[in-house]
N, C-alpha and C positions, 0 to 999 in steps of 0.2 A: 659381351656381358662377362663381368668377373665377380668373384665373391667380394662382398662388402663386410668388413669387420665392424658390425654395429654394436656399440655398448649396450648392455642391458639397462643401464640407468638413463632415463630420459633427461632432457634439459630441465633446468630448475623451474622454468616457467610452467612446464607441463606437470612436474611433480606437484607444484603448489596449487594448480587449478584444475587438474584432471577430473576430480570428483565433482566439482561445481559445474564445469562445462558440460560434463556427460549427463549429470542430473537435470540441468536446465533443458537440454536437448530432448531427453527422454520424456520429460514432463510434457513438452510440446507435442511429441509423438502421441502420447496418451490423450492429450486434449483434443487433437484433430483427427485421431484415429489411425494415422500412419505418417511416416516421414514424408512421403510425397504429397500429402494434403496440407502440410504446414505452409501458411502463406509465404510466398517468395521472399518478401523483404525480412520477415521475421527469421526465416530459415537462414538467409544470408548472414544476419547478425549472430545467430546461434552457432553456426559452424565455422565462422571466420577465424576463430582462434587457432585452428590447426595450421593456418598459414602465418602464424606469428613469426617474425623475423628470426627470433632465437631458435625456433624449431626448424625453420628452413635452413638457417646457417649451419646448425648442427648436422643436418642430414647431408647437405652438400659438402660439408667438410669431410664426412666419412667417405663420400664417393669421389673425393678430389675434384669436386665441381662438375662431375660428369652425370649424365643420365644413367640411372641404375640399370636400365634396359638396353639401350642402344649404344651407350658410351660416347654420345656426342657431348659437347659442352654447351648446354643451353644458355649460359650466362653471356655467351658471345652474341646471341640474338635476343637476349631479354626474356627468354621463355623458361625460366626456372619455375617448376611447380612441385607441390607436394602431392603424392599419389597415395591413395589407399589401396593396399594390395587386395584386401576383402572390401567390396564396395560399401560405402557408407550408406547409400540409399536402401540397401537391402538389410544391412546390419548396423543401424545407427549407434548402437552401444559401443562399436569399435571406431567411431569417428576420431577419438582423441587417444587411441591406444598406440603407444609408441611403437610396439611391435608390428603395427599395421601400416606404418608410414614409410614411404620410400621417396628419394629424390629423383625426379624425372624431367624429361622435356615435354613440351606441349604435344608434340607429334605422337609420342608414345602414350601419353595420358589420354589423348582423344582416341587413338586406336583401341586401347583397352576398354575404354568406356565403362559400362557397368557390368562387365563380364563377372559372373558369380564364380569367383575362384574357389570357393568351398565345394561347389558342385563340379566345376571344370577348372581344376588347378593348373597354374603355370608355374614356371620356375621362379622362385623367390631368391634373388641373389643375396639376401641377408641371412638366409637359412641354409641353402645348399650351395655347393660350388658349380656354377654354370659351366665351367670348362669340362666337367665330367659328362655334360649333356650334349654339348655342341662342338662341331669342328667346322672347317671352311673348305669348300672346293672352289679354288680361285677366289672370287669375291662373293660367293654364295654361301650363306650359313646353312649347315645340314646337321642332322642328328648323328651324334657320334656312335660308332658301333660299341655295344656294351653299356649304352646310357642307362642309368638306373630306371628311367621310365620313358619309353619312346613316345608314348601318347602325349605325356606332359611336355616333352621337348618339342614335338611337332605343333602342338597347340600354341606353345609360347611363340614360335617363329611366325605362325599364321596370324594369331590374334594381335600380336604387337607390330606386325608388318616389318619384321626384321630383314626382309629381303626386298625392301622397297627401293625405287629408283634413287632416292636421296642417299641411302646407305650404300647402294652399289657404287654410286659416284665417289663417295668418300673413301670407300675401300679401294676403288680403282686407282685413285690419286696416291693413296698410301702404298699400294702395291708397286707403283712405279718407282717410288722412293726406295722401298725395300729391295726391289730388284736391282736398282743401281748400287746399293750398298753391298749386296750379295755378289754382284759383278766385280766390285772392287776387291772383295775378299778373294775371289777366284784369281784375280790378277796378281795379288801379292803372294798368294800361295805358289803360283807358277814361278814368280820371280825369286821367291825364297829357295825353291828347289834348284834353280839355276845359278845361285850365288856363287861367284868365283872366290870370294874371300870371306873370312869370318865377319869382317867389319861390314861388308855389304849385306850379309845375311842378318846381322843385328839390326841394321838400319831398316831393312825391309820387314822385319818382325815388329819393329816399333810402328811402322805404317800400318801393318796388319792389325796391331792392337788398337790403334786409333780408329780404324774402320769398325772393329768389333764394338768399341765404346759408342760409336754413332748409332749402330744397330741397337745396342742394349738400352739406349735412351728411349727408343721407341716402344720397348716392351715393359717399361715401368708402368705401374698401376696409375701414375699421375697423367699418362698421356691418353689422348683420345684413341678409341678402338684398339685398346690393349690386347683383348682376346684374339682379334684378327691378326695383329702383328705377331703375337706369340705363336699362334698356329703356323703361320708362314715360316717363321724362323725355325721352329721346332722340326719342320720337315725339310730344312735346307741342309744338304750334305756338305756344302762349303762352310756353313757356320760350324758344324761339328768338327770338320777338319781343322778349321782355324783354331777352335778351342783346344784341340789336342796339341797343335803345334806350339801354341803359346804356353800351355801347361808344361810341355816337355822343356821349355827354356827356363822355367822357374827354378 
């Protein structure tokens, strides 16, 4: 999970229709006594607008097509969904509030369900930086020491299933690739140290830089599971050594 730079201004379709959509829904809530008592077909019609393609596309553009919570790319499996951070079933007046909408995958949406995040808050990646809350021990997400709120961090991991088998598998596959790149860094660092001529040293530093670029592609915010990759790389002594060697050559 990484921070999402979400603009404060909603898509035009939401700006133009927010008041009408909200008013119609709240009218039905008043008429039937509660959100849950609105007839299913009518409710589906009234709330469908938050899934409008313009809203969905705006949200997934912000997240680089990734789930805001687990950082998978739901478009790859057709499971792009719009999530209400604060559940619309309990707080229907927030159904169309731009600040309450997040891009997610179906797995995270189902895991969160109707959790009342006003009563039991979880990390909202469009408001706080999740990397202040979480770290990884191998492929397991954990609470970072000094996290702003340990209870919120633990609840987020538990309620969203962020240590599920599907995410363990994805992180394990990525860890294999990262480990291979780090091994390459170590190899080029050794060969640079043993270079017999300036030319050999230069060529090996070029190879080291290429390996660094491959790693740095994986920690860009556009990539899946960026937070995991960043945490692994941040704790790599080889990566830090390689950075110093390259900087010294500039």
